C-alpha positions as CSV (number, residue, x, y, z in Angstrom):
1,M,38.8,34.2,-18.7
2,N,38.3,31.4,-16.1
3,C,39.0,27.7,-16.8
4,K,35.4,26.7,-17.5
5,G,34.9,29.7,-19.8
6,F,38.1,28.7,-21.8
7,Q,37.0,25.1,-22.1
8,L,33.6,26.2,-23.3
9,L,35.2,28.4,-25.9
10,L,37.4,25.5,-27.0
11,L,34.4,23.3,-27.4
12,L,32.4,25.9,-29.4
13,L,35.4,26.4,-31.7
14,T,35.8,22.7,-32.3
15,L,32.1,22.1,-33.0
16,Y,31.5,25.2,-35.0
17,N,31.1,24.4,-38.7
18,V,31.5,26.8,-41.7
19,A,30.7,25.5,-45.2
20,G,31.3,21.9,-44.0
21,E,34.7,22.6,-42.4
22,T,35.3,22.0,-38.7
23,I,37.0,24.8,-37.0
24,V,39.9,23.7,-34.8
25,G,41.3,26.0,-32.1
26,Y,44.6,26.2,-30.4
27,K,46.2,28.3,-27.7
28,R,49.8,29.3,-27.2
29,S,51.5,27.6,-24.3
30,N,54.7,28.1,-22.4
31,F,55.6,24.4,-22.8
32,T,58.6,23.2,-24.8
33,I,59.1,19.7,-26.1
34,A,61.1,18.9,-22.9
35,D,58.2,20.1,-20.7
36,I,55.6,18.1,-22.7
37,E,57.5,14.9,-22.6
38,K,57.6,15.1,-18.8
39,I,53.8,15.3,-18.5
40,A,52.3,12.6,-16.2
41,V,49.4,11.4,-18.3
42,Q,46.1,11.4,-16.5
43,T,43.3,8.8,-17.2
44,S,40.5,10.2,-15.1
45,S,38.1,13.1,-15.6
46,P,38.5,16.1,-15.7
47,C,41.7,16.2,-17.7
48,P,44.0,19.1,-16.9
49,D,43.8,22.5,-18.5
50,F,47.0,21.8,-20.5
51,S,45.4,18.8,-22.2
52,S,43.3,18.8,-25.5
53,N,40.0,17.8,-24.0
54,E,38.1,17.9,-20.7
55,T,37.6,14.1,-20.5
56,P,39.7,11.1,-21.4
57,S,39.5,9.9,-25.0
58,Y,39.8,6.6,-26.8
59,L,43.2,6.7,-28.4
60,K,45.4,4.3,-30.4
61,D,49.1,3.4,-29.9
62,K,51.6,3.0,-32.7
63,D,50.5,-0.6,-33.2
64,G,46.8,0.4,-33.5
65,K,45.8,-0.9,-30.1
66,D,43.1,1.1,-28.2
67,F,43.6,2.7,-24.8
68,V,41.9,5.5,-22.8
69,A,43.7,8.5,-21.5
70,C,43.7,12.3,-21.6
71,E,45.1,13.6,-24.9
72,Y,47.8,16.2,-25.1
73,Q,48.2,17.3,-28.7
74,Y,50.8,19.9,-29.2
75,F,52.7,21.2,-32.3
76,C,56.2,22.3,-31.6
77,H,59.6,23.4,-32.9
78,K,62.7,22.5,-30.9
79,N,63.4,24.8,-28.0
80,E,60.4,27.0,-28.6
81,P,57.0,27.3,-26.9
82,C,54.4,24.9,-28.4
83,L,50.8,25.3,-29.6
84,L,48.1,23.2,-27.7
85,F,45.3,22.0,-29.9
86,N,41.7,21.5,-28.7
87,T,41.1,18.3,-30.6
88,T,41.9,14.7,-29.9
89,S,41.8,13.9,-33.7
90,S,44.7,14.1,-36.0
91,L,45.0,17.3,-38.0
92,T,45.5,15.2,-41.1
93,S,42.7,14.1,-43.4
94,A,43.0,12.1,-46.6
95,L,41.2,13.5,-49.6
96,G,40.4,12.0,-53.0
97,K,42.0,9.2,-55.0
98,N,45.5,10.4,-54.4
99,D,45.3,10.2,-50.7
100,K,46.0,13.9,-50.5
101,V,46.3,15.4,-47.0
102,H,45.1,19.0,-46.8
103,G,46.6,21.5,-44.3
104,Y,43.9,23.9,-43.1
105,Y,43.8,27.0,-41.0
106,T,43.3,26.7,-37.2
107,Y,42.4,29.6,-35.0
108,N,43.7,31.0,-31.7
109,S,40.9,30.2,-29.2
110,L,41.7,33.4,-27.2
111,T,42.3,35.6,-30.2
112,P,40.2,34.2,-33.1
113,T,41.6,36.8,-35.5
114,E,44.9,35.0,-35.2
115,K,45.2,31.9,-37.4
116,I,47.8,29.5,-38.6
117,I,48.2,26.4,-40.8
118,P,50.0,23.8,-38.7
119,L,50.5,21.3,-41.5
120,S,53.0,21.8,-44.4
121,C,54.0,19.9,-47.5
122,S,57.3,18.5,-48.6
123,E,58.4,19.5,-52.1
124,V,58.3,16.0,-53.4
125,Q,54.9,15.1,-52.0
126,L,53.5,18.4,-53.3
127,K,54.8,17.7,-56.8
128,E,53.3,14.2,-56.7
129,G,49.9,15.6,-55.7
130,H,49.8,14.0,-52.3
131,C,49.7,17.1,-50.2
132,S,48.1,20.6,-50.3
133,T,47.3,23.4,-47.9
134,E,44.9,26.3,-47.7
135,S,46.3,29.3,-49.4
136,C,48.9,31.3,-47.4
137,S,50.0,34.8,-48.2
138,S,53.0,35.2,-45.9
139,N,55.4,33.0,-43.9
140,T,53.6,33.8,-40.6
141,D,50.5,32.1,-42.0
142,C,52.4,28.8,-41.7
143,F,53.6,27.0,-38.5
144,S,56.7,26.2,-40.6
145,N,57.2,29.9,-41.2
146,K,57.6,29.0,-44.9
147,C,55.0,30.0,-47.5
148,V,56.0,29.3,-51.1
149,N,53.6,30.1,-54.0
150,N,50.7,30.2,-51.5
151,V,51.4,26.7,-50.1
152,C,52.9,26.1,-46.6
153,M,56.1,24.1,-47.1
154,V,58.2,22.2,-44.5
155,N,61.2,24.1,-43.3
156,S,64.4,22.1,-42.9
157,D,65.8,24.7,-40.6
158,A,62.8,24.3,-38.2
159,P,61.2,20.9,-38.4
160,A,57.7,20.6,-36.8
161,Y,57.0,18.0,-34.1
162,V,53.6,16.7,-33.1
163,C,53.2,15.6,-29.5
164,K,50.5,13.2,-28.5
165,T,49.6,10.7,-25.8
166,T,50.8,7.1,-26.5
167,K,51.3,3.8,-24.7
168,E,54.6,2.0,-24.8
169,N,55.4,-1.1,-22.8
170,N,52.1,-0.6,-20.8
171,Q,53.3,2.9,-19.9
172,L,51.4,6.1,-20.8
173,K,53.5,9.0,-21.9
174,V,53.4,12.1,-24.2
175,K,55.8,11.6,-27.0
176,C,57.0,14.3,-29.5
177,L,57.9,13.0,-33.0
178,L,58.3,14.5,-36.4
179,A,55.1,15.8,-37.9
180,Y,53.4,14.9,-41.2
181,Q,55.6,15.6,-44.3
182,E,58.8,16.2,-42.3
183,T,62.0,14.5,-43.4
184,C,62.7,11.2,-41.7
185,N,65.0,8.2,-41.7
186,N,62.7,5.5,-40.3
187,D,59.1,4.9,-39.0
188,A,60.2,5.4,-35.3
189,E,60.9,9.1,-36.0
190,C,57.4,9.9,-37.3
191,G,54.5,10.9,-35.0
192,D,50.7,10.9,-35.3
193,N,50.8,7.2,-36.4
194,S,52.5,8.1,-39.6
195,T,55.3,6.2,-41.3
196,C,58.5,7.1,-43.1
197,G,57.7,6.7,-46.8
198,I,59.9,5.9,-49.8
199,D,60.5,9.6,-50.3
200,K,61.9,9.8,-46.7
201,V,59.1,11.9,-45.4
202,C,56.5,11.1,-42.8
203,I,53.2,10.1,-44.5
204,I,49.8,9.0,-43.5
205,K,48.5,5.7,-45.0
206,P,44.7,5.8,-45.4
207,K,42.5,3.0,-44.1
208,V,40.6,0.8,-46.5
209,N,36.9,0.1,-45.9
210,D,36.2,-3.6,-46.5
211,E,32.6,-3.1,-47.7
212,N,33.2,-0.6,-50.5
213,N,37.0,-0.4,-50.7
214,K,36.9,3.4,-50.4
215,R,39.6,5.2,-48.6
216,F,39.0,7.0,-45.4
217,P,41.2,9.3,-43.3
218,L,43.2,8.1,-40.3
């Protein structure tokens, strides 16, 4: 498949909607964390094939400040090839009054019969009702390679990292940090604009709407 054909397929998979759920696609890459963090971030269109979108996107840094650049969203384990996702949005979404984040299946853009749940839950957050995932039936259904009682759980032997474009000291870079629900020591270790919570796991704090005080996903 040529470059334009692949980008079209990615777009269709991103926009395709089944029963109200957006389908997110990924493709397997040869990049490791070390390769990704060496990427020279591009700010002009078209973005390269190894980015998440064809055009630059409006993004936010760790402090919530806006900037425009190509997004490079990868999920990785250390010293292993990473998955490139075809969305510039976070794969987390807050649901309900408990700020629950739900891990859902994503699909291989080149082999749609292959699917995986990139997000997992920590034991403590699952027990507290703050995390859930779609039902898994085997370890291979989960990026963490750990399916317990039909829920994808974080794997302390293979923590997940999320890599995204950020801006630090006026410098654009792709940074790989601990993914949602992974064990952390401080905020600086957590990626995807998450923070290290009191349970020492990376969590997403939902935004509050001033008009109706309802909670919305980051």
